Each structure stands twice: as C-alpha cells, then as structure tokens.
N, C-alpha and C positions, 0 to 999 in steps of 0.2 A: 461206424465202429466208435467208441469215444476214445480219446486220445487223453496220453496222460497229460497232468497239467505240466509238473516240472520233470523233468529227463530222469530218472533212476542213475546214482552216480555210479561208476563202473569198481567194482570192487574185484579182490582178489578168491578166487574159489576157494573156500574150505569143505574137504570133505565130509567134516564132522556135522555140520550144520546140514546138509542134503536129506538128513532121516529126519527133521522135527516135523515134517510134512509127509505122509507116504497115501501115492496115487495108487489108485485101485481098479482095477477091469481094463488095464489100458492093451488096447489089440495093439496087433503086428502091423495090420495098412487098416485106414479109414479111406471111405469109396471118396472122388472127390463127385463135389457136386450137393452133396447131405452136411447136414447140420452136425458135430460133434460133443458128445456131452462127456467132462470131465471129471470124476469123481476120484474123491481126495478126502484124508484124515487127519486130523489134526491129533499130534501126540502131547505129555501134559509137560514136553520141553517148550512151546511156544505158546503164545495169548498172543490172538490175530487184534490185529489195528486196522482202523477205518479206511485206510492207504494202504493197505495190502492187494496184490493182483496175484494174478496167474496168466503167465507168458506163454507162446509157441515158440522156441527157439530153433535153430538149425544145430544139429551137432557137429561140435567144433568150436563153440561161440565163445570166445576169452570175455567180453563185459553183457551186463543184462541192457546196454542202450541195443544190441543184437538182435531183441524180439523183434518177430516177425506183426503177431497180430498178439493182443491181450484183453481180460475183462479184470474189475473192478472183483475182489472178494465178498461175497456177504457176511455180513456179524454172525455171529449163532447168539442166541439169548440165553443160552444156561452151558456152556463147558462141561460143566458135570454132567450130564446127562449121556448117555452114550448115542443115542442118536443124533444130537447135536455136532459131536466128533465127526461124522461124518457128512461131506457135503460136495456137493460138485456145481462147475460157472456151467453153460452152454455158448457153444461158440456158432455164429451164423457160419455158413457153406460161402456165403460170397467173401468171405473174408477170410479163409481160410489160405494156405497156398497151394497152387498149381501143378510142382512140380513134383518128381518122384522121389525127394529126395530124404534123407532121415533127419526127421526132426523129434523132440522131446516136451513133456509139460515141466515147468518152473515155476515152483511158487516163491515169488520175491516181494519180502519187505516193504514198510514205508520208506527204511534206511536204504534200501536198495540192496539189501543182502540177500542173497539166496536160502530157501530153510530146506528146497525140496524138491525132487527131481524126479521125473519117470524113464522108463524103460526106452527105448526107439522106437519109432513107428515111422508109417510112408503113409504118401495117399498115392492110392494109383487102385486103379479099375483093379476087379477080381477078376482072376484067369481059370483057366478051364481044373488045373491043379487044385485051387484053392476052393472053388466049390461052382456049380454048375448052376447059373442066375436061368429061370424063365422069367422073360419079360412079358407081361401084356402089354394090350395095344392101351388098356385104362391107366397104365404105370409108367407108360410113355405119354400119354397127355398131361396125366399129373406133374409130371418132373416137367414139361414144357410151358405149365402153365408155374410151376414155382418159378423158371428159370424166367418168365415176364415180372412176374411178381419180384422177383431181385431185382431186373434190371428199373422196374420201374423204380424201384428204391432208390436204386443208386445213381437214377436222376433226380430225382428230389433231392440227395441227399447232397448231388454237385449245387444244384440248384440253389440247395439252401447255402453251401459254403460259400457261394456267389454272393450270395447276399450281404451275408455274415464279414466277407471281406468287403465290398464295398459301404456297410453301413461304418465299418471300423475305418474304412479311409473319411467319409463324411462325417464320423464322429471328429477323427483328428485332426481335419482340416478347422470342424467350428470352432475344437478347443484351441487350437493357435489362433484363430480369430479373433475367440472370448480372450485369449491370455493377449494377443496383442491391445484390444480395446481396455482392458484391465490397467495394461501398463500406461498407457495413454489417460485414462483416467484419473491413474494417480499421481502421475507429471501435472496433470492443469490443478488437480489438487493439491497438490505440492505450494505449487506457483499461486492459486488462490490461497493459501494458506499465507504463503508471505506477505500476498497484497494487503491480507486484512489483518498480519500486524505493522506492515506500513503503516496504513492505513489510519488502524488504534492508535499508535504512537502520534501522527501527526492530529487525532480528534484530541487528545490527552493535553498537545502543546497547546492547540487553540482552546481548548476547554479552560485551562490554567488561565493562560492570555485574557480571556472573558472574564474568569471571573475575578481579575486584580482590575481589569476595568470597571468590572460590576461595581468594587469595593469603592475606588476611586469617585467613581457617581454618585454611589450613595453618602460617601464624607461629605461631596462636594454640594449636594443636593443640602443635608443636611445645614453644611455652613450658611447657604444663601440663601436660606426660610430664616433662618436666625438674623441674619442681616437686612431681610426685606422687612422682616419683623420691626426690626427697630427703626426703621427708615420710615414707612409709609402703614399705615392700619388699611389700606384699601386695596393692598393687595394679593387680596385671598383666591383670586384666579391661579395666582401661579401657586401659591398652596396645593391647591388643586392637579392642580399641573405634574409637581412634587408626587404626590399621592399616585398618578399614573405613572408616571416613572419607576415607582418602588414595583408597581405592583405586574409592570413589562421585566422588571429586572429580574422578578419570581418569575414568573413565566419565563426569561430564559434557561435560570437556573433547572427548573422544571424540565424544559427542551434537553438542555446538557444530562439530565438523571437519564431520560427517556432514549436518548445516544446508549446511554452506557450498557442499559438495559438489555437496546433492541444488539448491539454488538455482543455483550455476553450470551442471550441467545441464541445469535449466527454463532457462535463459539459451539455452543455443546449442541445445536441441530447438526453442523458441519460432523462433527464426529459422530454421532449418530448413525449418520447416512453414511459414512465412508463403506464399512459393510456389507450395505445392500448395493449391490452390485445392479439390479435392475431396475431402481430408480435414482441412480447417481447423476445421471443426465440432467435430468428435473429438479433436481437438489440444488445441483450446479447454477441451475437458471435463477434458481430463487434467489441464490446466495447473491449471485450479481446485481438483478433487480434492486434488493434491499440496498446492497451495499451503492447503489446507484441513489436509490431513497435517501439513504442517509447524507451523501453529496450535497444533494438538493437542500436538506434542511439543514446542514452545515449553513451552505447559501444563503439560507435564510434568513437564520440567525447573524452572520456576517451583514447583511444587508438593515435589517434590523440593529444593531449594534451603529453602523454610519449613520441611521436616522435620531438615534437617541443623542448620539454626539451633539448633531447639527441642532436638534431643539435646544443641549444643555449649551450650545456655542448662542442661539439665540436669547435664551433666554440671560445669559449672561450680558448680554449687547442691550436687553430690557433693563437689566440691574444698574448697569453704568448710565444709562439714559436717567434712570430714576435718578438717581445721585446727583445725576447734573442739576433736575428739578430742583431736587431741594436744596441743594448750593445757589442756585439763582435764586430762589428764595427763600433764605437767609440773607441774600446781597440784598436781596428787596427789603428786606425787613428792617434792616440795618438802615438803608439806606431812609426809610419810612422813619424810624424811631432818630435819624440825625434832623429829619424835618421838624419835626412835632419836636425835637430841641430848640430849632433855630425859634421855631413859631412860639413857641415859651419864652423863649429870649427877648423874641421882638413884645411880646404882651409884656416882661417885667419893665423894657425901655418904656413902653406907652403907658404906665402907672408912674414910669418917676418923672416922666415931661410931663403927667397931671397932676403930683406933688411940689410941682418948680410954677406953677402958675401960668401956663402957656393960654393966650388969648382965643383961639380958637380950639378948646381943645374939645369942645363937645361937635366942631366939625371932622377936626382928624381923629377925633376918637370912633367917629360913624364912619369915617372912611377908612382907618386901620380897621376896623372890626370885618367891613364890608369884604376888603381887599384878605382879611383873613382867613374867611370861611370861603370865598372863592376857590384862594389858594388851596386851603385843604379839601376841598370839594373835588378838586381837579386831581390834585396828588392820589388819593384814595381812587376817585375812579379810575386813574391811570395802572396804578399798584392791582386794581380788580383784572385790568385789563390785561397785563403782561402774566400775570398768574395763570390765569384761564386759558392765553398765545402754550407759555410751556406747559401744561399739563397735557392740551393738545397733540403738542409733540409727542 
C-alpha cells in the first residue's frame, strides 16, 4: 500500500466543503476479504490536484491524520466532459478494516482539507436477513487462492520494506563516512594551502635575495673584466669565465621564473581539484610531491649560488696575484732603468778619462767595455729569469 509522503495537516471540519465531491453507490456494508471500489463525482466547486487522495475513516474522526488507509486520486484529462467527472479508486481487500465498526469515504485535497464525505458503512459478512448466499466449492477454492496470493504479496512487501530499511541505514552510514572524509580532506586542504602560502613567501624572499646577489655579482664581474683588460691583455680566459658566469646567472633567473610558474600552476590545480572528492587524495599527493621538488630545486639553486661565490673569490685572488706581478714587473723595470743610467754614467766617465789623455786608455777602455758588456748581459738575463718566475707564480 502506498503511504503519504507528508502527513496531512489537521484541519477543522467544515461541513460546507463536504459537498464538493459526491460519493456514488456506497453500500451499507462490504464483505471482508473482497476488494472495494469507491465511485465519486466532482462538482464545479472543486478542481482536482496531483496530491489529492481518498481515505477510509472511522466514523467520529477528528483530523485527517486518523485515516485507516488511502489511495491517490487519478487526475481526469478533461473536467468539461460529463464522463470524466465520474471517477473511482480501487481498494485492495488486504488493506481494508477487519472489524465491524462504521467507516466512511472522505476526499482530502493536497492541503489537507476534506472536500467530500460518504454515508457510513460497515465491513461484515452477509447474514440471512441480508441475502442468502450459495457458495460453491470452486468459489471457496478461488477465495483460498486469493488469500494465498495476498499472503505472498504481504510477505514480499515486508521483505521489500526490510531491504529498504537496510539500504537506508547503509546509505546513512555511508553518507556519514563520506561526510567525515570530506571534512578531513577539507582540513588537510586548508593546511596545505597555508603551507603553500608560507612556502611561497619564503621562495619570494629567496628569489629577491638571489636577484640582488646576481646583480652584485654581475656588477663586480664587469668591473673585474675592465681592470683585468687594463692590467694585462693575456687574460682572455678570465673573460670567458665571466661569460660563463653571466650565462649561469641567466639560468638562475630562468629557474626562478620556472619556480614561480610551477607555484602558480600548483595553486590553480589545487583550486580546480577541491570540488572533486573522488580524486582528492591523488591531487593532494601530487601537490606534496611538487612542493618537495620545488624545495629540492631551491636547494640546488643555493648550491649553485655558493659555487658562483666561491668562483668569484678565486677570480679576485687571481686578480690580486696579477696586480702583484705587474707591480713587481714595474719595480724590476725601474731597477733596470736605474742600472742603465748607471751604465750610461760610466760610459760618460770613460769618455772623459779618454779626453784627459790617460796612458793606458786603450787597455782601460777594453777592460771597461768588457765589464760593461758582461754586466749588462748578466742583468738582462737575471731580469728575464725573475720575470718568468713571477709569471709562473
């Protein structure tokens, strides 16, 4: 038997509404165990609606909640026709009352207001005073068969009701579990979003620091290149190293840009996946893995930055050594000029002595020239040897 989804509201009885639906051919009594058909006619004061119903009420009822059983009303296709105004509903014997109290049919609209009521009737067997009934053996067997069918239908309905209750209970448990999982996932998502924001702020600070360090390194590299070009023209290798440093600096900038793009993509992906409960766990794992990869890349960038700083320190040390070499070369050059001046002075002294007419001028001249030649060759060889030694250092 079909049940009402929402209990009709209790209403006060209004006798003037009872005549809007007229019940026809209502018997004084109906035999128990048989189906009952209720015939009724719509009047012009009533327009039927989808949730209207006809119930069997015990005489003396106070509210529409006191129905014994009911059936939904079928909506007629066209109320303008006389044939469609006369309708009927069929009540199965299994759902009808079993006592001999007085009952009546009532038409109730979807608002819970009674629009029509029949005369009272009973459910009782016929007596000899009513009618003499001759029951054949075939009729008895037919009634027994109907009773068995009704019992089977009753059992099927009970089983179906039990299954529905079990499915409802399982569905509620599953819904509760899904709700708990959803709350847990939402909590985890909020924590991950907070971690991503914190990591993003950390990355931004590191990126600015790296950018500042790279700018400083680029400026120092340019200055160092100019100074090296002014000091010595043989340091092309250092210029190549500067070019390599610039390329590595560009790579660091590109890596920083990639990290920002990956971080932005991760946030967009996270927002898209929040509404998809079925793939939430997989998305969270991908986000954690991406965060780990970004951390590793940041550590790799820090290591490369440390290597660049170490390389710059070595270049500065090499530059300082070059400056020392140049300074020593300048000192040796000054010493060489000084000795050449002394040699020139000796030559002038020798010419002066020749003009004075010294006796052993030819012998002294040869001796002096030999001494000067030997002394100049020795100084020049020593100068070249010292320069080669300093350059190797």
